[in-house]
MILOVO-120676 format. One line per field, with one value per residue: x, y, z of N, C-alpha, C, CB in turn; residue in three letters; residue number from 1. Coordinates in Angstrom, 1 decimal. Glycine has a CB too. Layout:
residues N
n.east	(X ...) $
n.north	(Y ...) $
n.up	(Z ...) $
ca.east	(X ...) $
ca.north	(Y ...) $
ca.up	(Z ...) $
c.east	(X ...) $
c.north	(Y ...) $
c.up	(Z ...) $
cb.east	(X ...) $
cb.north	(Y ...) $
cb.up	(Z ...) $
vexza	(ala ...) $
guro	(NUM ...) $
***
This chain:
residues 109
n.east	(111.5 110.5 109.1 109.6 108.1 106.7 103.6 102.8 103.8 102.3 99.7 99.8 100.2 97.9 95.6 96.0 94.2 91.7 88.4 89.2 89.0 90.8 89.9 90.1 91.0 88.7 90.0 92.6 95.4 94.7 91.9 91.0 88.7 86.3 83.4 81.4 82.9 85.1 88.4 91.3 93.4 96.3 98.0 100.3 104.2 104.0 101.7 99.5 96.6 93.6 90.9 89.5 87.2 86.7 88.4 90.1 91.8 92.9 94.5 96.2 97.0 98.5 99.8 102.1 102.5 101.1 99.9 97.0 95.1 95.8 93.9 91.5 91.2 90.4 88.7 88.2 90.4 93.4 96.7 99.2 102.4 104.9 108.2 110.2 112.1 111.1 108.4 106.8 106.2 105.0 103.1 100.8 100.7 98.9 96.6 95.5 94.5 92.8 90.9 90.4 88.9 86.6 85.9 84.9 83.7 81.0 80.6 79.0 76.9) $
n.north	(85.4 84.2 84.9 83.7 82.3 84.0 84.3 83.7 85.2 87.4 86.9 86.2 88.7 90.3 88.6 90.7 92.1 94.0 91.6 90.4 87.8 84.7 82.6 79.8 81.1 81.0 80.3 79.3 80.0 82.4 83.5 86.8 88.5 90.7 90.1 89.9 90.6 90.5 91.6 91.1 88.8 86.7 84.7 82.4 83.0 84.8 86.6 89.0 89.9 92.8 94.3 97.2 100.2 101.9 104.2 105.0 102.8 103.8 105.4 104.2 102.5 104.8 105.7 103.8 102.0 99.2 97.0 97.5 94.6 91.4 89.9 90.5 93.9 96.4 96.6 97.5 95.9 95.3 93.9 92.6 91.9 90.4 90.5 91.3 91.3 94.0 94.4 92.4 93.6 96.4 95.3 94.0 97.2 98.0 95.9 96.7 99.4 98.2 97.0 99.4 101.1 98.9 98.4 100.7 101.3 99.0 100.5 102.0 101.1) $
n.up	(124.1 127.3 130.6 132.9 135.5 135.6 135.2 138.3 140.2 139.1 139.3 142.5 143.1 141.8 143.9 146.0 146.1 146.4 146.0 144.5 142.4 140.9 137.6 135.4 132.4 129.1 127.1 127.9 130.1 132.5 134.3 135.7 137.6 139.1 140.6 138.7 136.5 133.9 134.2 133.0 131.4 132.0 129.6 129.8 130.3 128.4 127.7 128.0 128.5 127.9 128.6 128.2 128.2 125.5 125.0 127.1 125.6 123.6 124.6 125.9 124.2 122.4 124.3 124.1 126.0 125.5 122.9 120.7 121.0 120.0 118.7 118.9 117.6 117.1 119.4 122.3 124.4 124.6 124.1 126.0 126.0 127.7 128.0 129.2 133.0 134.0 132.9 134.3 136.6 134.7 133.4 135.8 136.4 134.5 134.6 137.1 136.9 134.9 136.9 138.6 137.1 136.6 139.7 140.3 138.2 139.2 141.3 141.2 140.6) $
ca.east	(111.6 110.1 109.4 109.4 107.4 105.6 102.2 102.8 104.3 101.0 98.4 100.2 99.3 96.2 94.7 95.8 93.5 90.2 87.3 89.2 88.7 90.8 89.3 91.1 90.1 87.8 91.2 94.0 95.6 94.4 91.2 91.1 87.8 85.9 82.7 81.3 83.6 86.9 90.0 92.0 93.7 97.7 98.9 101.3 105.2 105.1 101.0 98.6 95.2 93.7 90.1 89.3 86.9 87.4 89.1 91.4 92.7 93.1 94.9 96.9 98.0 98.5 101.1 103.2 102.2 100.5 99.2 95.8 94.2 96.6 92.4 90.4 92.5 89.6 88.3 88.9 91.3 95.0 97.8 101.0 104.1 106.6 109.3 111.8 111.1 110.2 107.0 105.7 104.8 103.7 100.9 100.3 99.7 97.9 95.9 95.2 93.7 91.4 90.3 90.5 87.7 85.8 85.7 84.7 81.4 80.3 80.4 78.1 75.3) $
ca.north	(85.5 84.7 84.9 81.8 82.7 85.5 84.0 83.6 86.4 88.9 86.1 86.3 90.4 90.4 88.0 91.2 93.5 93.5 91.0 89.8 86.1 83.8 81.7 79.5 81.4 79.9 80.1 78.8 80.3 82.5 85.1 87.5 88.8 91.3 90.0 88.8 91.3 90.4 92.9 90.3 87.5 85.7 83.0 81.6 83.6 85.5 87.5 89.8 90.9 93.6 95.3 98.6 101.3 102.7 106.1 104.2 102.0 103.9 106.7 103.5 102.6 105.7 106.2 103.1 100.9 98.2 97.3 96.5 93.2 90.4 89.4 91.9 94.7 97.2 96.6 98.0 95.3 95.4 92.9 93.3 91.5 90.0 90.5 91.6 91.6 94.7 93.7 91.9 95.6 97.3 94.4 94.7 97.8 98.0 94.8 97.5 100.5 97.7 96.6 100.9 101.1 98.3 98.3 103.0 101.3 98.3 100.7 103.3 100.0) $
ca.up	(124.6 128.3 132.1 133.4 136.8 135.2 136.1 139.4 140.1 138.8 140.5 144.0 143.5 142.5 144.7 146.8 145.9 147.6 145.6 142.9 141.8 140.2 136.8 134.4 131.1 128.2 126.4 128.4 130.9 134.0 134.2 137.1 137.4 140.4 140.3 136.9 135.1 133.5 134.6 132.1 131.7 131.1 128.6 129.9 130.2 127.6 127.1 129.1 127.5 128.8 128.7 129.0 128.1 124.2 125.0 127.7 125.3 122.6 125.3 126.1 122.6 121.6 124.8 123.5 127.1 124.9 121.7 119.9 121.3 118.9 117.6 117.7 117.4 116.6 120.5 123.6 124.6 124.8 124.6 126.9 125.9 128.6 127.3 130.7 134.0 134.7 132.3 135.1 136.8 134.3 133.4 136.6 136.2 133.3 135.1 138.3 135.4 134.4 137.8 139.1 136.4 137.0 141.0 139.9 138.4 139.7 143.0 140.7 140.4) $
c.east	(110.4 110.4 109.4 109.1 106.2 104.1 102.0 102.9 103.0 99.6 98.6 99.7 98.4 95.5 95.3 94.9 92.3 89.2 87.7 89.9 90.0 90.7 89.8 90.1 89.7 89.1 92.4 93.7 94.8 93.7 91.0 89.9 87.5 84.5 82.9 81.9 85.1 87.5 90.9 92.4 95.1 97.5 99.9 102.3 104.7 103.5 100.4 97.1 94.3 92.0 89.3 88.1 87.7 88.4 90.1 92.1 93.1 94.5 96.2 97.9 98.7 100.2 102.5 103.0 101.3 100.1 97.9 95.9 94.9 95.2 91.8 90.9 91.6 88.7 88.4 89.7 92.9 95.4 98.5 101.6 105.0 107.5 110.9 111.0 111.1 109.1 106.0 104.5 104.4 102.7 100.8 99.7 98.5 96.2 94.9 94.4 92.5 90.7 89.8 88.9 86.6 84.9 84.8 82.8 81.0 79.9 79.0 76.7 74.7) $
c.north	(85.6 84.7 84.2 82.5 84.0 85.6 84.5 84.4 88.0 87.2 86.6 87.7 90.8 90.2 88.9 92.0 93.0 92.9 90.4 88.3 85.9 82.4 80.7 80.1 80.1 79.3 79.6 79.8 81.2 84.0 85.8 88.4 89.4 91.1 89.5 89.5 90.9 91.3 91.9 89.2 87.4 84.5 83.0 82.4 84.7 87.0 87.8 89.6 91.2 94.0 96.1 99.3 101.7 103.5 105.4 103.6 102.8 105.0 106.0 102.8 103.5 106.4 104.7 101.9 99.8 98.4 97.2 95.1 92.6 90.7 90.0 93.4 96.4 97.3 97.8 97.6 95.3 94.2 93.2 92.3 91.3 89.9 90.8 91.4 93.1 95.2 93.5 93.1 96.5 96.6 94.4 96.6 99.0 96.9 96.1 99.0 99.1 97.9 98.1 100.8 100.0 98.4 100.0 101.9 100.8 99.4 101.8 102.7 99.7) $
c.up	(126.1 129.7 132.6 135.0 136.4 135.8 138.1 140.1 140.0 139.5 141.6 144.3 143.7 143.0 146.1 147.2 146.2 145.9 144.5 143.1 140.3 138.8 135.8 133.6 130.4 127.5 126.5 129.2 132.6 133.8 135.5 136.5 139.1 139.8 139.5 135.7 134.7 133.4 133.4 132.6 130.9 130.5 128.3 130.5 129.1 127.3 128.3 128.1 128.3 128.8 129.4 127.9 126.7 124.2 125.7 127.2 124.3 123.2 125.7 125.7 122.3 122.8 124.8 125.2 126.8 123.7 122.0 119.9 119.4 118.0 117.8 118.0 117.4 118.6 121.4 124.2 124.4 125.1 125.2 126.9 127.2 128.3 128.6 131.8 135.0 133.3 133.5 135.9 135.5 133.6 134.5 136.8 135.5 134.1 136.6 137.5 135.6 136.1 138.4 138.7 136.7 138.3 140.8 139.7 139.0 141.3 142.4 140.7 141.5) $
cb.east	(112.3 109.3 109.1 111.6 108.8 105.3 102.0 103.2 105.3 100.8 98.3 102.0 99.1 95.5 94.9 96.4 93.6 89.0 86.2 90.3 86.5 90.7 88.5 91.6 90.9 86.5 91.4 95.6 96.2 95.8 89.6 92.7 87.1 86.5 82.2 79.4 83.7 87.4 91.1 93.0 92.4 98.8 98.5 101.7 106.4 106.0 100.1 99.3 94.4 94.8 89.7 91.0 87.2 86.7 88.2 91.2 92.4 91.8 93.8 96.5 97.4 96.7 100.6 105.0 101.6 99.6 99.5 95.7 91.8 97.1 91.5 88.4 93.5 88.8 88.7 88.3 90.8 95.6 98.6 101.1 104.9 106.9 109.0 112.7 111.3 111.1 107.2 106.5 105.8 104.0 100.4 101.1 99.8 99.1 97.2 97.0 95.0 91.5 91.3 91.8 87.9 86.3 87.4 86.2 80.4 81.1 82.2 78.5 75.5) $
cb.north	(85.8 84.5 85.3 80.4 83.2 85.5 82.2 83.0 86.2 89.8 84.5 86.0 91.2 90.4 86.1 91.5 94.3 95.7 91.7 91.0 85.9 84.0 82.3 77.9 82.4 80.7 80.7 78.7 80.6 82.3 85.1 88.2 87.8 93.0 90.7 88.5 93.0 89.9 92.8 90.8 86.5 85.2 82.5 81.1 82.8 84.1 87.3 91.8 90.1 94.8 95.1 99.7 102.0 103.5 107.9 103.4 100.6 104.5 107.4 103.2 102.6 106.7 106.9 104.2 101.5 97.8 96.4 96.8 93.6 88.4 88.2 91.9 94.1 96.4 95.7 98.2 94.6 96.3 92.4 94.0 92.8 89.1 91.8 93.7 90.4 96.1 92.0 91.0 97.3 98.5 92.5 94.3 97.8 96.8 93.2 97.9 100.7 95.7 95.6 102.4 100.9 97.6 98.0 104.5 100.7 96.9 101.6 103.9 98.4) $
cb.up	(123.9 128.2 132.8 133.3 138.0 133.3 136.0 139.6 138.8 135.9 140.8 144.4 142.9 142.2 144.6 146.9 144.3 148.8 145.5 141.5 141.0 140.6 136.3 134.1 129.9 127.0 126.1 127.5 130.2 135.2 133.5 137.7 136.7 141.0 140.4 136.2 135.3 132.4 137.0 131.6 131.3 132.0 127.2 128.7 130.1 125.7 125.9 129.5 126.3 128.4 128.3 129.1 129.3 123.5 125.9 128.5 125.1 121.6 126.8 126.2 121.4 121.3 126.7 123.0 128.3 125.6 120.7 118.4 121.7 119.4 117.5 118.3 115.6 114.8 120.9 124.3 124.4 125.9 123.9 128.6 125.0 129.1 126.0 130.9 134.9 135.7 131.7 136.3 137.9 133.6 133.0 137.3 136.6 131.5 135.7 139.2 133.0 133.5 138.7 138.2 135.1 137.0 142.1 136.9 137.5 139.7 144.3 139.1 139.8) $
vexza	(met thr ile arg gly ala pro lys gln ile val asp thr leu leu thr trp asp gly met glu thr his pro his arg phe gly gly thr glu phe arg ile gly arg arg glu ile gly his ile asp gly asp val leu val asp ile pro phe pro lys lys val arg asp glu ile val ala ala gly asp ala lys pro his his val leu pro asp ser gly trp val ser phe tyr leu his asp glu gly asp ile glu arg ala ile ala leu leu lys arg ser tyr asp ile ala ser lys gln lys arg arg val) $
guro	(1 2 3 4 5 6 7 8 9 10 11 12 13 14 15 16 17 18 19 20 21 22 23 24 25 26 27 28 29 30 31 32 33 34 35 36 37 38 39 40 41 42 43 44 45 46 47 48 49 50 51 52 53 54 55 56 57 58 59 60 61 62 63 64 65 66 67 68 69 70 71 72 73 74 75 76 77 78 79 80 81 82 83 84 85 86 87 88 89 90 91 92 93 94 95 96 97 98 99 100 101 102 103 104 105 106 107 108 109) $
***
């Protein structure tokens, strides 16, 4: 099942965050970046992929909040599948977590 309009809702929300930009993703879909750092990307109405430090990724997967990345399961990336309307907010929350980590690291530089 796909959630029609999910990408627009997610993009519209993320673009309200300071410094957030969208770009075409190299494998399709929309990539979200703060500066040069990708905080995730959405593939159609079905899938959101999000990078995290490995420790955070392990916590997210252990909590059942996302699955290991569908192509790179041993990386820090997670895959989050959109099955119902509530998943849009859950995806945004995960993207916000990635954004907060990237923002904090950017301020330290």
